[in-house]
ZATI-932541 format. One line per field, with one value per residue: x, y, z of N, C-alpha, C, O in turn; residue number from 1. Coordinates in pm, 1 decimal. Example, Ala and Ser with C-alpha at 12.3 -4.5 7.8 and 13.67 -1.06 7.14 Angstrom:
2
nu: 1319.0_1285.0
nv: -569.0_-225.0
nw: 780.0_708.0
cau: 1230.0_1367.0
cav: -450.0_-106.0
caw: 780.0_714.0
cu: 1320.0_1290.0
cv: -330.0_3.0
cw: 780.0_787.0
ou: 1423.6_1340.9
ov: -331.9_113.8
ow: 846.5_803.9
nr: 1_2
//
This chain:
111
nu: -125.6_-156.6_100.6_134.4_326.4_446.1_531.5_769.7_868.1_674.9_471.5_222.1_-19.5_-163.6_-324.7_-307.9_-516.1_-542.7_-787.6_-840.6_-955.7_-878.5_-600.4_-599.7_-716.8_-513.6_-319.5_-449.9_-463.7_-190.3_-123.1_-273.1_-133.6_70.5_155.4_3.8_-71.3_-325.1_-556.8_-676.1_-996.8_-1038.4_-1198.1_-1245.6_-1018.2_-820.2_-637.1_-449.3_-372.8_-145.6_-112.7_121.8_188.7_340.8_396.7_357.9_262.3_212.9_-0.4_-58.0_-279.4_-256.4_-347.0_-171.2_-60.4_-10.4_181.0_379.6_673.6_682.8_822.0_930.7_702.4_601.9_805.6_775.9_525.1_578.5_747.6_583.4_367.9_507.4_620.9_386.4_229.9_409.5_454.6_203.1_102.2_179.8_287.6_520.8_631.5_708.0_722.7_617.0_433.8_386.2_154.0_109.5_-178.8_-311.6_-289.6_-335.2_-389.0_-342.5_-636.4_-611.4_-345.4_-34.9_133.4
nv: 830.5_1082.4_1228.6_1388.6_1627.1_1745.4_2072.9_2210.7_2472.0_2638.5_2929.1_2907.2_2909.6_2712.2_2400.4_2061.6_1790.2_1442.9_1200.5_877.4_699.4_800.7_760.5_481.0_423.0_515.0_328.7_90.3_141.1_143.5_-126.3_-249.9_-177.6_-351.2_-626.1_-938.9_-924.4_-904.9_-728.5_-855.2_-848.4_-556.2_-370.3_-482.5_-516.4_-588.0_-398.3_-243.3_47.7_224.9_517.4_751.4_1050.1_1197.7_960.8_642.6_300.9_16.5_-262.1_-522.4_-748.2_-983.0_-1161.5_-1363.0_-1446.4_-1782.3_-1838.0_-1655.0_-1496.7_-1498.0_-1356.2_-1151.6_-1015.4_-927.4_-750.2_-560.0_-460.1_-341.0_-132.9_10.8_94.3_261.5_452.4_568.4_659.6_845.9_1017.8_1125.0_1229.9_1398.9_1222.1_992.9_663.4_417.6_142.6_-139.1_-407.1_-708.2_-952.4_-1259.2_-1415.0_-1586.4_-1790.9_-1777.5_-2033.9_-2159.1_-2271.3_-2486.3_-2648.4_-2658.9_-2942.9
nw: -1334.0_-1096.1_-908.3_-606.8_-439.0_-124.1_-63.6_116.2_105.9_43.0_83.3_186.5_438.4_695.6_761.9_643.7_635.8_626.5_574.8_723.4_543.6_303.2_298.2_319.7_71.0_-103.0_-32.7_-111.1_-385.7_-448.9_-399.9_-597.0_-821.2_-834.3_-1014.3_-983.1_-725.8_-469.7_-270.6_34.0_127.5_161.3_305.8_547.5_743.8_562.8_507.4_739.0_906.2_1114.6_1275.3_1385.7_1479.9_1216.8_1098.5_948.7_1002.2_815.5_787.6_588.7_425.3_174.9_-128.1_-352.3_-693.0_-782.8_-970.9_-946.3_-804.3_-476.8_-270.0_-416.9_-502.5_-255.5_-176.8_-384.7_-329.8_-86.8_-167.1_-346.5_-180.9_7.2_-174.4_-296.5_-82.4_49.5_-159.9_-219.0_17.0_325.3_498.2_642.7_568.8_785.3_817.8_629.7_667.2_511.1_477.1_351.4_277.5_118.7_-175.0_-516.5_-731.7_-1068.1_-1246.3_-1428.6_-1402.9_-1582.2_-1689.2
cau: -165.3_-90.8_166.7_147.7_436.4_435.9_640.7_795.9_910.9_557.4_435.9_79.3_-40.4_-275.0_-296.9_-371.6_-546.9_-590.6_-868.4_-788.6_-1006.6_-796.6_-470.4_-641.2_-735.6_-382.3_-251.8_-511.4_-419.0_-48.6_-120.2_-330.8_-32.6_166.3_105.5_4.7_-109.2_-461.8_-591.5_-770.6_-1101.2_-981.0_-1282.4_-1241.3_-879.1_-717.4_-532.7_-451.6_-271.0_-122.4_-63.0_189.3_222.6_348.7_456.2_259.6_309.1_105.7_-0.6_-129.9_-305.7_-276.6_-337.7_-71.7_-73.9_80.4_283.7_464.7_769.1_605.8_904.9_945.5_573.7_598.5_893.7_720.8_414.7_638.3_802.1_472.7_302.4_594.7_629.6_260.5_187.3_494.2_445.2_69.6_65.9_295.4_323.9_641.6_601.0_821.8_722.2_508.7_435.7_307.4_113.0_55.1_-277.6_-361.4_-219.7_-428.2_-323.1_-417.7_-734.7_-564.7_-195.1_38.4_219.4
cav: 862.9_1204.7_1220.5_1516.5_1642.0_1847.2_2173.9_2279.4_2612.7_2717.6_3025.7_2873.9_2878.4_2622.6_2258.8_1961.2_1667.5_1333.3_1100.7_742.9_631.5_851.3_689.6_340.2_424.6_522.2_193.9_-17.0_168.2_96.8_-274.4_-279.8_-155.1_-464.1_-741.9_-1063.4_-904.1_-860.1_-703.2_-936.9_-786.9_-423.5_-290.2_-546.0_-554.6_-621.2_-291.3_-175.8_151.3_275.5_654.7_808.8_1183.2_1202.7_832.7_534.0_159.2_-53.1_-413.2_-550.3_-887.2_-993.4_-1286.9_-1355.2_-1551.5_-1894.9_-1845.4_-1544.4_-1508.0_-1435.3_-1255.6_-1035.8_-941.2_-868.7_-633.4_-457.6_-401.2_-245.9_-12.2_89.7_164.9_369.8_559.9_633.8_736.9_955.9_1117.6_1184.7_1288.5_1442.6_1113.1_903.0_522.5_362.1_-4.6_-208.2_-557.5_-775.9_-1084.0_-1336.8_-1497.9_-1684.9_-1802.7_-1816.9_-2126.6_-2171.8_-2370.9_-2597.0_-2647.0_-2717.9_-3047.2
caw: -1201.3_-1047.4_-778.5_-541.7_-341.0_-28.3_-83.5_249.9_88.9_15.2_188.7_215.7_578.1_719.9_791.3_564.2_712.5_536.3_645.3_721.7_422.5_193.5_302.5_286.2_-73.9_-167.8_-12.2_-197.5_-520.4_-464.5_-406.4_-728.6_-920.7_-836.6_-1086.6_-915.3_-584.0_-449.7_-132.1_89.3_197.6_196.1_398.5_677.8_798.0_462.5_521.1_873.2_921.7_1245.5_1262.6_1494.5_1429.5_1068.9_1050.3_931.4_993.5_747.0_791.1_462.7_399.0_31.6_-203.1_-465.6_-789.5_-757.9_-1067.5_-921.0_-700.3_-363.4_-204.3_-509.0_-496.8_-128.2_-181.6_-478.3_-256.0_16.3_-234.5_-397.0_-74.5_55.9_-268.3_-319.3_41.2_71.9_-263.2_-220.4_143.9_402.6_590.9_617.2_596.0_858.0_795.4_555.7_692.2_410.9_517.2_240.4_342.6_28.2_-303.4_-629.3_-827.8_-1189.6_-1251.9_-1501.0_-1406.6_-1689.3_-1635.8
cu: -86.8_-15.8_187.4_259.7_404.4_550.5_661.9_838.1_793.9_525.0_288.5_77.2_-163.9_-230.3_-374.3_-387.6_-600.3_-670.6_-810.3_-831.6_-925.8_-665.9_-491.4_-651.3_-602.3_-302.8_-313.0_-476.7_-277.2_-42.8_-174.8_-236.6_67.6_103.0_118.2_-37.6_-255.1_-492.2_-694.5_-871.8_-1062.6_-1065.2_-1279.3_-1106.0_-784.2_-598.1_-552.9_-345.1_-264.6_-55.6_1.9_253.7_225.0_406.6_352.3_326.0_183.1_116.5_-105.5_-152.2_-337.3_-283.3_-241.3_-105.0_35.6_191.6_388.4_570.9_709.0_691.6_924.5_816.2_563.5_688.2_840.3_602.4_465.2_684.8_689.4_395.6_382.2_600.6_499.1_216.3_273.5_486.7_310.5_26.0_196.0_339.3_448.2_591.7_722.4_834.7_599.3_522.2_336.9_280.5_46.8_-42.1_-335.3_-283.7_-332.6_-352.6_-403.8_-517.0_-683.1_-415.4_-138.9_139.5_348.7
cv: 990.4_1177.8_1359.6_1524.2_1757.4_1942.7_2248.3_2424.6_2697.5_2812.0_3009.3_2841.7_2792.6_2487.6_2164.8_1842.2_1561.2_1228.7_963.4_667.3_679.0_775.5_538.1_328.4_430.4_387.6_90.2_11.6_123.7_-56.6_-316.8_-255.2_-270.6_-582.6_-871.9_-1055.2_-857.1_-838.5_-804.1_-857.4_-648.7_-347.6_-353.6_-600.5_-603.7_-526.9_-232.6_-81.6_202.1_415.7_694.4_942.8_1179.3_1067.3_726.1_398.3_89.8_-197.5_-447.3_-697.1_-893.9_-1142.5_-1258.1_-1467.9_-1656.9_-1903.8_-1737.3_-1576.3_-1427.9_-1328.5_-1131.5_-948.2_-862.8_-731.6_-525.2_-388.3_-301.3_-114.0_72.2_166.6_277.8_484.0_635.6_714.5_858.1_1062.9_1192.4_1251.2_1339.0_1344.3_1045.9_754.0_460.1_207.3_-43.1_-356.6_-617.3_-914.7_-1157.2_-1431.1_-1601.5_-1676.5_-1853.2_-1906.8_-2135.7_-2285.7_-2496.0_-2594.0_-2720.1_-2818.5_-3050.7
cw: -1156.8_-913.8_-724.1_-440.8_-242.0_-46.2_41.9_232.3_54.4_125.7_229.1_368.7_588.5_745.5_690.9_638.8_617.0_624.9_631.4_591.4_302.7_186.6_269.8_133.9_-147.9_-147.5_-102.0_-341.5_-549.0_-484.7_-549.3_-842.6_-935.9_-899.1_-1000.2_-770.2_-571.7_-309.9_-87.1_169.1_250.0_299.1_537.0_713.1_695.7_466.1_663.4_885.3_1068.2_1227.8_1393.4_1448.4_1280.7_1013.9_1050.2_931.7_924.6_754.3_681.6_446.2_249.2_-13.9_-312.3_-563.8_-766.7_-852.8_-1050.5_-809.4_-576.3_-290.5_-286.8_-509.7_-368.4_-126.8_-270.2_-407.0_-152.2_-53.7_-292.0_-300.8_-20.0_-47.9_-287.2_-196.1_66.3_-40.4_-274.0_-95.0_208.2_506.1_545.3_649.4_661.6_836.0_712.8_585.0_596.5_459.1_402.2_300.7_247.7_-101.5_-409.0_-727.2_-949.7_-1185.7_-1322.0_-1508.9_-1521.9_-1632.5_-1712.0
ou: 33.9_-67.0_252.2_281.3_340.6_664.5_585.3_844.7_809.0_545.9_236.6_156.2_-254.6_-110.4_-490.9_-294.0_-690.9_-625.1_-737.3_-757.1_-906.8_-625.5_-409.7_-599.5_-581.8_-230.1_-242.0_-460.4_-246.5_28.8_-122.9_-257.7_137.7_6.4_226.1_-41.8_-302.4_-457.2_-788.6_-834.9_-1055.4_-1009.8_-1307.5_-1084.9_-678.1_-483.7_-659.1_-229.0_-367.2_51.5_-55.5_359.8_120.0_456.9_268.3_431.4_69.2_222.9_-221.2_-54.5_-427.0_-232.8_-229.5_-166.5_151.5_291.2_479.2_555.5_690.8_640.1_933.7_822.3_522.3_646.2_855.8_583.5_407.2_663.1_697.7_359.2_326.6_586.5_501.6_169.8_221.1_509.7_302.0_-74.8_305.2_419.5_479.1_519.5_828.5_944.9_491.9_611.7_218.6_374.8_-62.6_0.3_-401.6_-222.1_-405.3_-262.5_-525.8_-486.5_-711.4_-359.5_-185.1_218.5_435.7
ov: 1001.1_1112.6_1441.7_1429.9_1855.5_1896.3_2338.7_2497.3_2818.4_2784.0_3094.1_2762.2_2797.7_2460.0_2189.1_1791.1_1586.5_1180.9_936.0_585.3_602.3_731.0_477.2_233.3_357.6_343.1_10.3_-83.5_73.3_-108.5_-410.5_-307.7_-283.3_-636.9_-907.5_-1155.2_-778.7_-923.9_-835.3_-802.1_-628.1_-267.2_-285.4_-721.7_-656.0_-560.9_-181.2_-121.7_218.8_423.9_673.9_944.0_1159.2_1060.5_718.6_379.5_103.6_-255.4_-405.5_-771.7_-825.8_-1233.0_-1145.2_-1568.4_-1627.5_-1970.0_-1727.8_-1671.4_-1306.2_-1223.0_-1020.5_-825.4_-746.8_-624.7_-407.4_-267.9_-194.8_-3.3_194.9_282.1_386.0_600.6_758.5_827.7_964.1_1181.5_1302.9_1321.9_1324.0_1377.4_1041.1_731.0_450.7_152.4_15.5_-423.3_-583.4_-990.7_-1119.5_-1522.9_-1695.3_-1575.3_-1950.4_-1860.8_-2121.9_-2389.6_-2605.9_-2544.5_-2828.3_-2787.4_-3132.6
ow: -1178.8_-822.7_-788.9_-364.7_-280.1_-44.3_75.4_331.5_37.3_243.7_301.6_419.6_505.5_750.9_659.8_700.2_537.6_728.8_536.1_537.6_208.3_79.2_200.8_75.4_-245.1_-236.3_-163.1_-418.0_-657.0_-570.4_-609.9_-952.0_-1036.3_-845.4_-952.9_-698.4_-654.0_-228.4_-160.0_272.7_371.2_374.0_635.5_711.2_729.8_436.3_698.3_876.2_1134.1_1167.7_1500.3_1386.1_1219.6_901.8_1139.8_871.0_969.2_732.2_685.6_451.6_199.6_52.7_-359.9_-528.2_-737.2_-823.6_-1133.1_-732.7_-581.0_-253.6_-234.5_-516.4_-368.6_-82.6_-237.7_-424.2_-131.1_-4.5_-287.3_-322.7_-1.6_-11.1_-293.4_-209.9_100.7_-16.8_-327.7_-94.2_153.4_593.5_426.2_746.5_599.8_836.2_727.0_533.1_598.2_481.0_360.1_370.9_292.0_-134.9_-388.5_-797.3_-941.9_-1127.1_-1274.4_-1606.8_-1558.3_-1543.3_-1682.2
nr: 1_2_3_4_5_6_7_8_9_10_11_12_13_14_15_16_17_18_19_20_21_22_23_24_25_26_27_28_29_30_31_32_33_34_35_36_37_38_39_40_41_42_43_44_45_46_47_48_49_50_51_52_53_54_55_56_57_58_59_60_61_62_63_64_65_66_67_68_69_70_71_72_73_74_75_76_77_78_79_80_81_82_83_84_85_86_87_88_89_90_91_92_93_94_95_96_97_98_99_100_101_102_103_104_105_106_107_108_109_110_111
//
């Protein structure tokens, strides 16, 4: 995956604007990179972003695998979102609130 960085020393003039759907896509991509995590209904409130100037607060609803460490997955999601958004846009991520809304348990649990 390509990671783009904003170069403040560039002599390029003008303004770069990112649509909400672009940033939503970056966030969904970041969640998809975390093994054992799945976005809950991404188009309808699975990802909610709040923009304040150049700062973003993300509220994320996810499902996780029952065989995974939930707190570890939540932390990895926070790291992935912060890294991807900040490296691909000129926004800073101030908070990533991860809401675990469901757990996928194996069909045939091993006893």
